N, C-alpha and C positions, 0 to 999 in steps of 0.2 A: 396713095389714093388721090390726094390733092397736093399739087405743087404750085407754088408761086415763085417765079424766078426773075429777080431784078425788075419787078413791076414798078413802073413810075407813071403817074398821071398828072399832067400839067393843064391848067386852064390859064393861058396867057402867062403872066409872071407868077401866078399862084401855083404852088406844088401841093396837090391834094394828098398824094402818096409818093414817097421818096424811096426808090430802090429797095422794095420790100421783097424779102425771101422767106418762104414758109413751106413747111412740109407736114402733112397730116396723114398718118398711117391708116390702113384699113381697119374699120371697127372703132376708131377713136371718136370721142365727142370733144370737139375743140371749141373752147370758149374764147371768142374774140372780144377783148375788153378794151374799152376806151370811152372818153367823154364824147358828147355830141360834136361832130365836126372833126373827129380825129382821123378819119379815113376808112372807117369800117365799111360803110355802105358803098363807098367807091370800090374797094377791093372786092366786096361781094358781088356787085353789079358786073365787075370785070369777069369774075369766075362764072357768073351766070350767062355770059356771052352778050350782055346788054351794053357793054362799054368797051371801046377799043383803047388799048394802052398807048401812051406816048412812047413808051419803050418797055421791053420785057416780054415775058411769056408766062403762060399758065397751062397746067395739065390736070385733067380730071379723069381718073380711071384709064390713064394712058392716052387720052385724046387731047390734042392741042386746042386750047381756048381760042387762039388766034387764027389758026389755019383750018380747023375742023369743028366749027361751032355747032353744027347740026348733030354731030356724034356726041358732043358734050351734053346737049339738051336732052338727048335720049337717056342719059344715065344720071341726070340730076333731078331733084325736086326742089324748086325754088319758091320760097315764101318771102315776098318783099315786106318792107316795114309799113308800106301803105298800099292798099289795094282796093279795088272797087268791086261791087257786086252788081248783078244785072236785074234791074227792076222787072217785075213780071215773070221771073223765073222761079220755079220751085227748086228746092234743095237738090232733088235727084236730077232735075234737068240741068242744073249748074254743073254737077259732076259729070253728067253724060256729055255735055258740051266739051269738057276738057278731055274726056275719054276718046271722043271722036278726033279731037286735035292730035292726040297721041296715037291715032290710027289703031285703036283697039277694036277688034271685030265686034259687030253688033251682038253676036251670040254670046260673047263673053262679058259684055258691058254690064248687063243687069246683075250678074253674080258679083263682079268686081265692085260695083257701086254699093251693093249690099254689104260686102265685107268691109269696105272702107267706112261706111256709115256705122257699122257695129264697132269697129276699132276706135272710132272717134266719139262713140256714144251719141250718135246723131240719128239713130234709126227712128226715134219718135218724132223727129223733125223732117222726115223724108218728104212730106207733101206740103210743108210750110213754104211760104214765099221768102226768098233770101233777104229782101229789103226790110222784112219785118223781124229779122233775128236781132238779138242783143249783140253788143260788141264782142262778148266772149264767144257766143255761138258763131259769129262771123269769122272769128279767128280760127275756131275749130274747122269751119267749112273750108277756109283757105288752106289749112294744113291737110284736110281731106283731099282737096283737088291736087295738092302737091304729091299725094301718094297713089293716085289712081293707076299710074303706069309702073308702080313698084320699083322706084329707082334705088340703086344701092347707095347713092350719095344725096344727102339733104343739106341745103344751104338756106338757113333761116335767119332773116334780118329782123332783130327785135321782135320775136314772136309774141312776147307778152306785153308789148307796148299798149298803154291805155287801158289795160284790164284792171278790174277791181281785185282785191286780195284773194277772194275765193277763186276767181277765174285764173289768176296767176298760179295758184296751187294746182288747179286742174291741168293747166298747160304744162307745168313742171312734171306732173305725173305722166302725161302723154309722152313727153320727151324721154322720160326714163323707160317707158315701155318700148319706144322706138329703138333706144339704145340696146335693150334686151333682145331686139330682133336682129341685131348685128349691123344696123345702118351706120355708115360713116356720116357724122353730123358736124357741120360747122355752124355754130349759133353765135350771133353777136348780141351784146347787150351793154348798156351803161349802168345797169342795176346789178351789181356784182353778186348779191345774195341769190339771184335767180340761177346762177351758174355753178355755185360752189358745190352743190350736192351731187351733180351727175357728170361733170366734165372730167375727162381723163387727162386733158392737157389744156393749156391756155396760151394766148398771145396777148401782150399788152401793147397797145398802139396809142401814140399821142402826137398830134401835129404832123401826121403822115409818116412818122418813123416807128418802126417796130422796135420797142425797147427791150423786150424779153419774150422768149417763148420756150415751151418745153412742158414736161409733166408737172403737175402741181407739186409733187414731192421734190423734183429737181430744183424748182424755183424756191421752194421753202429752204432747201439746204444751202442754196446760194445766198439767201438773204439772212439766214440765221446761223450763227456760229455755234449755237447751243439749242437744246430742246427745252420745252417748257412742260413741267409736270404739274398736274392739278390733282389734289387729293381732298376728298371730303371724309370727315371722321365723325363718329357718333358723339364723342366727348373728348376732353383734354387735348385740344388742338396744339397747345403750347408744348406738351410733351412730344407729340408727333413731329412738330417742327424741329425740336431739339435733336431728336433721333436722326432726322434727315440732314441737319447741319453738320453732324459729326461724320457723315459719309463722304468718301472721296468722289470728286466729280460734281458735287452739289454746291451751288452758290445762290445768293440772293433769295433766301427762303423768307417768305412772308405769309402771314395768316390773317384772315378776317373772318370773324365768327367761327364756323366750323370748316372753313375751306383754306387749304394751304397750297400756295404756288411756289415753285422753285425752278431755277434754271439748272439744267442738267447736261453734262457732257458724258456720253457713254453709249453703249449699244443696247439692243432690246433685252439681252440677257441680264444686263445691269438693272434695267427697270424691273424685271422679274425678281431679282435679288432684293431690291428695295421694298417691293410689295411683301415678300416673305419676311423681311426684317420687321416691318410694321406689325404684321399679323402675329409673328412670333413674340413680339414685345407686348402683345395683348391690346393693341390699338384696334378699336372698332372701325374698320375701314368701310365706308359706305360706297365710295367710288374711287377709282385710281386710273387716271388716263393721261395720255400725252395731249397737250393742247396744240392743235395745228395752227399754223399761220393762216389767218383769214385772207380771202382775196382782197378785201378792203385794205388790210395792212400791206399786203404785197404790192398793190397798185400804188399806194401812197409812197412806199419806200422806193419803188422803181422810178416813179415819175419825179421824185425829188433828186434823182441822180445818184442814189446809193449804188445801183447796179448799172453798168454801162451796156 
């Protein structure tokens, strides 16, 4: 659905993005991760047809970013990291303006605007002036205008930037809902916890270089030679820890209070066997789960050069 092929962008001697290659499949939610200045916004602006490359190509839904930008604009919804609203416009007028720009017929615009307002929970703000909205509501409105032409691909640059914690949670819920609608989404952020819950794949970029990309599970396997098991027990954590230490494939068993962690080498069937072992030995198991590698851990390991 989205392809970036040997994309390079230079500003004089400064290389903002260096020979980037990327592929995002239909229906994926791709988290583009990196610190400020890493090259995320440069890549996004290129895909949104707002920036010409020094070299390279991009394709969105089969259309060339370089040679057919108008076709690309028809199939994407772009939400920039910084945007303005128009003083004196009401919310519905703001959305109507963009609907006209996308050449949506007048007879359809009212219904579409109503649907988008409902989706973004902005119906009660329909007749409010946009310059009087809170930061969180303005972010919702920007996402709403991104959706008026029902694009199959969404390109969102730091959509939760500057929001308070409540508004961040609301934005995350909206993105989850869009994922459920089958949209292909590229979303960038330097706040990794924003992406962990709903991304199907990620790319990590730093200093213009793509250091790693793929599904979260693939990257976890590349970074960890073992799995991490976390068990909470009702009582006698020392006994549960000893039972685990005696099992093949288990190492580095530790416990604190009623929580036991262990490094584990094995398959899902082995995890099921270990759970049955503990229960069969009379251990009161409160929770039993594999602890995934966090995006923060993955980012730090990759940017420190553990993975090339």
